[in-house]
KOLMINU-638360 format. One line per field, with one value per residue: x, y, z of N, C-alpha, C, O in turn; residue in one letter. Coordinates in steps of 0.2 Angstrom, whole numbers, plus 5000, padded with zeros to 4 digits. Layout:
N
n.c1 <- [X,...]
n.c2 <- [Y,...]
n.c3 <- [Z,...]
ca.c1 <- [X,...]
ca.c2 <- [Y,...]
ca.c3 <- [Z,...]
c.c1 <- [X,...]
c.c2 <- [Y,...]
c.c3 <- [Z,...]
o.c1 <- [X,...]
o.c2 <- [Y,...]
o.c3 <- [Z,...]
resn <- [A,...]
% end
This chain:
96
n.c1 <- [5100,5088,5074,5062,5045,5031,5020,5026,5031,5044,5055,5065,5080,5084,5097,5101,5089,5088,5088,5073,5065,5052,5051,5044,5046,5059,5062,5055,5062,5071,5064,5060,5056,5044,5037,5036,5027,5016,5012,5009,4999,4990,4987,4982,4970,4963,4966,4962,4963,4957,4953,4966,4972,4965,4968,4981,4981,4982,4982,4973,4980,4993,4995,4994,5006,5015,5014,5020,5034,5035,5028,5037,5048,5043,5043,5032,5017,5009,4995,4993,4998,4994,4991,5004,5011,5005,5008,5022,5027,5025,5034,5046,5046,5047,5059,5067]
n.c2 <- [5060,5070,5070,5077,5072,5066,5074,5085,5084,5081,5067,5054,5048,5031,5018,5005,4992,4976,4960,4954,4961,4973,4990,4997,4989,4989,5003,5005,4997,5006,5014,5020,5011,5015,5022,5011,5002,5011,5012,4999,4996,5006,5001,4988,4993,4997,5009,5019,5033,5037,5024,5019,5027,5025,5011,5012,5020,5034,5051,5056,5066,5063,5051,5054,5062,5053,5045,5052,5051,5038,5040,5049,5041,5032,5027,5032,5042,5037,5036,5033,5021,5010,4996,4990,4994,4988,4975,4975,4975,4962,4956,4960,4954,4940,4940,4943]
n.c3 <- [4962,4956,4945,4933,4933,4923,4927,4932,4944,4955,4954,4962,4955,4955,4959,4946,4944,4952,4942,4936,4946,4950,4946,4956,4967,4969,4972,4983,4992,4997,5006,5022,5037,5044,5033,5024,5032,5034,5020,5017,5026,5021,5008,5011,5017,5006,5000,5008,5017,5029,5035,5036,5045,5056,5059,5061,5072,5072,5065,5051,5042,5046,5040,5027,5026,5029,5018,5008,5006,5000,4988,4982,4980,4971,4953,4946,4951,4966,4966,4952,4951,4959,4958,4954,4965,4976,4974,4976,4990,4992,4983,4988,5001,4997,4990,5000]
ca.c1 <- [5098,5080,5071,5055,5040,5026,5016,5030,5033,5051,5056,5072,5082,5087,5101,5098,5085,5090,5084,5066,5061,5049,5054,5041,5049,5066,5062,5052,5068,5075,5060,5061,5051,5037,5034,5033,5022,5010,5010,5006,4992,4986,4985,4977,4964,4960,4968,4958,4968,4954,4954,4973,4974,4961,4972,4988,4980,4985,4978,4973,4985,4999,4995,4996,5013,5020,5014,5023,5041,5034,5026,5043,5052,5041,5044,5026,5014,5005,4988,4993,5002,4992,4992,5011,5014,5002,5012,5029,5029,5026,5040,5051,5046,5049,5066,5071]
ca.c2 <- [5064,5071,5071,5079,5067,5069,5079,5090,5082,5078,5060,5053,5043,5026,5014,5000,4987,4969,4957,4951,4965,4978,4997,4999,4985,4992,5009,5004,4995,5012,5018,5018,5006,5018,5023,5004,5000,5015,5010,4992,4997,5009,4996,4983,4996,4998,5015,5023,5036,5037,5018,5018,5031,5021,5005,5014,5024,5041,5056,5055,5070,5060,5045,5057,5064,5047,5042,5057,5048,5033,5043,5052,5035,5028,5030,5035,5043,5031,5036,5030,5015,5006,4988,4988,4996,4983,4969,4977,4973,4954,4954,4962,4948,4934,4941,4943]
ca.c3 <- [4957,4955,4938,4933,4931,4918,4930,4934,4951,4954,4957,4963,4951,4959,4955,4942,4948,4951,4937,4938,4951,4947,4948,4962,4972,4970,4975,4990,4996,5000,5010,5029,5040,5045,5027,5021,5036,5032,5013,5017,5029,5016,5002,5014,5018,5000,4998,5012,5022,5035,5038,5038,5051,5062,5060,5064,5078,5070,5062,5043,5039,5047,5035,5021,5027,5029,5011,5003,5004,4996,4982,4980,4978,4965,4947,4944,4957,4969,4963,4945,4951,4965,4957,4955,4972,4980,4973,4977,4996,4992,4980,4993,5006,4993,4988,5006]
c.c1 <- [5090,5079,5064,5051,5035,5021,5020,5033,5040,5052,5063,5074,5086,5092,5098,5095,5088,5086,5078,5062,5058,5052,5051,5044,5055,5066,5059,5057,5071,5071,5061,5055,5044,5034,5032,5027,5015,5008,5007,4999,4987,4983,4980,4970,4961,4961,4964,4962,4964,4954,4961,4975,4971,4966,4978,4987,4983,4980,4978,4979,4992,5000,4997,5003,5017,5020,5018,5030,5040,5032,5032,5048,5050,5042,5038,5022,5010,4998,4987,4996,5000,4993,4999,5014,5011,5006,5019,5031,5030,5032,5046,5052,5048,5056,5070,5075]
c.c2 <- [5065,5073,5073,5073,5070,5074,5085,5089,5079,5071,5058,5047,5038,5022,5009,4995,4980,4965,4954,4955,4971,4985,4999,4995,4987,4998,5009,5001,5000,5016,5015,5014,5009,5020,5016,5002,5004,5013,5004,4992,5000,5005,4991,4986,4999,5006,5021,5026,5036,5030,5016,5021,5028,5015,5007,5019,5031,5045,5055,5059,5067,5054,5049,5060,5058,5044,5046,5054,5042,5035,5046,5046,5031,5031,5034,5037,5037,5030,5032,5023,5010,4999,4986,4989,4990,4977,4969,4974,4965,4952,4955,4956,4942,4934,4941,4949]
c.c3 <- [4956,4947,4938,4930,4926,4921,4933,4941,4950,4958,4958,4959,4955,4955,4951,4947,4947,4945,4940,4943,4947,4949,4955,4968,4974,4974,4982,4995,5000,5005,5018,5032,5041,5038,5024,5025,5034,5025,5013,5020,5024,5010,5005,5016,5012,4998,5002,5017,5029,5039,5040,5044,5057,5064,5063,5070,5077,5067,5054,5040,5040,5042,5029,5021,5026,5022,5006,5001,4999,4989,4978,4977,4972,4959,4944,4951,4959,4966,4956,4945,4956,4964,4958,4962,4977,4980,4975,4984,4996,4989,4985,4998,5003,4992,4994,5007]
o.c1 <- [5087,5083,5060,5052,5036,5019,5017,5037,5042,5050,5067,5070,5090,5092,5092,5097,5091,5080,5078,5057,5061,5055,5054,5045,5057,5070,5062,5057,5074,5073,5063,5050,5039,5028,5026,5023,5010,5002,5002,4995,4981,4977,4975,4965,4957,4956,4963,4964,4967,4956,4962,4978,4974,4967,4981,4992,4987,4975,4984,4982,4996,5006,5002,5007,5023,5025,5020,5032,5044,5035,5033,5051,5054,5042,5038,5023,5007,4996,4982,4996,5004,4995,5001,5018,5015,5007,5022,5036,5034,5035,5051,5057,5052,5060,5076,5079]
o.c2 <- [5059,5076,5071,5070,5076,5078,5089,5093,5075,5071,5061,5042,5040,5022,5008,4993,4979,4967,4951,4953,4974,4985,5002,4998,4988,4999,5013,5001,4999,5021,5010,5013,5006,5019,5016,4999,5001,5012,5003,4989,4998,5005,4989,4983,5004,5009,5026,5023,5036,5030,5013,5018,5027,5014,5003,5021,5033,5043,5053,5057,5067,5053,5046,5059,5059,5040,5044,5054,5042,5032,5045,5048,5028,5037,5038,5033,5033,5025,5029,5020,5006,4995,4981,4985,4989,4973,4964,4971,4962,4947,4951,4954,4938,4929,4940,4950]
o.c3 <- [4957,4944,4943,4925,4924,4917,4936,4943,4945,4963,4954,4958,4959,4949,4952,4952,4941,4944,4945,4945,4942,4955,4959,4973,4980,4978,4986,5001,5005,5008,5019,5028,5039,5038,5021,5022,5034,5024,5010,5017,5023,5009,5002,5015,5012,4996,4999,5022,5034,5045,5045,5048,5062,5070,5067,5073,5082,5065,5052,5035,5036,5040,5025,5016,5023,5020,5001,4995,4995,4984,4972,4972,4968,4958,4940,4956,4956,4965,4955,4940,4959,4969,4961,4964,4981,4985,4977,4985,5000,4991,4985,5000,5006,4993,4994,5012]
resn <- [M,L,I,G,G,P,T,G,K,R,H,R,R,L,P,P,Q,P,P,G,A,S,P,S,A,C,S,L,L,H,A,D,T,E,T,R,Q,T,L,D,T,Y,L,R,E,Q,C,S,T,T,R,T,A,E,R,L,F,T,H,R,N,T,V,L,R,R,L,T,P,A,D,D,L,L,P,R,P,L,A,D,N,V,T,A,V,A,A,A,P,E,V,I,R,W,R,G]
% end
């Protein structure tokens, strides 16, 4: 089910999260491997699409296209939620 976000952008409503997990971590569990890898690299490169593209040997526009599904899965836009999203992959790794 899709719901409207505060900016008018539609976000996907996800199943309830496990106890102790952040909404960001839970929503990213549903992302494909390419999206998670791109997001992880983007965060490690301090949110620089140019450096992310160089690291992944791809075009900057490809990075932007790959980040779109991650933004759609998150409860808030990635730009407004960078700190929580940066911690989410670590939570996913710890939880297995």
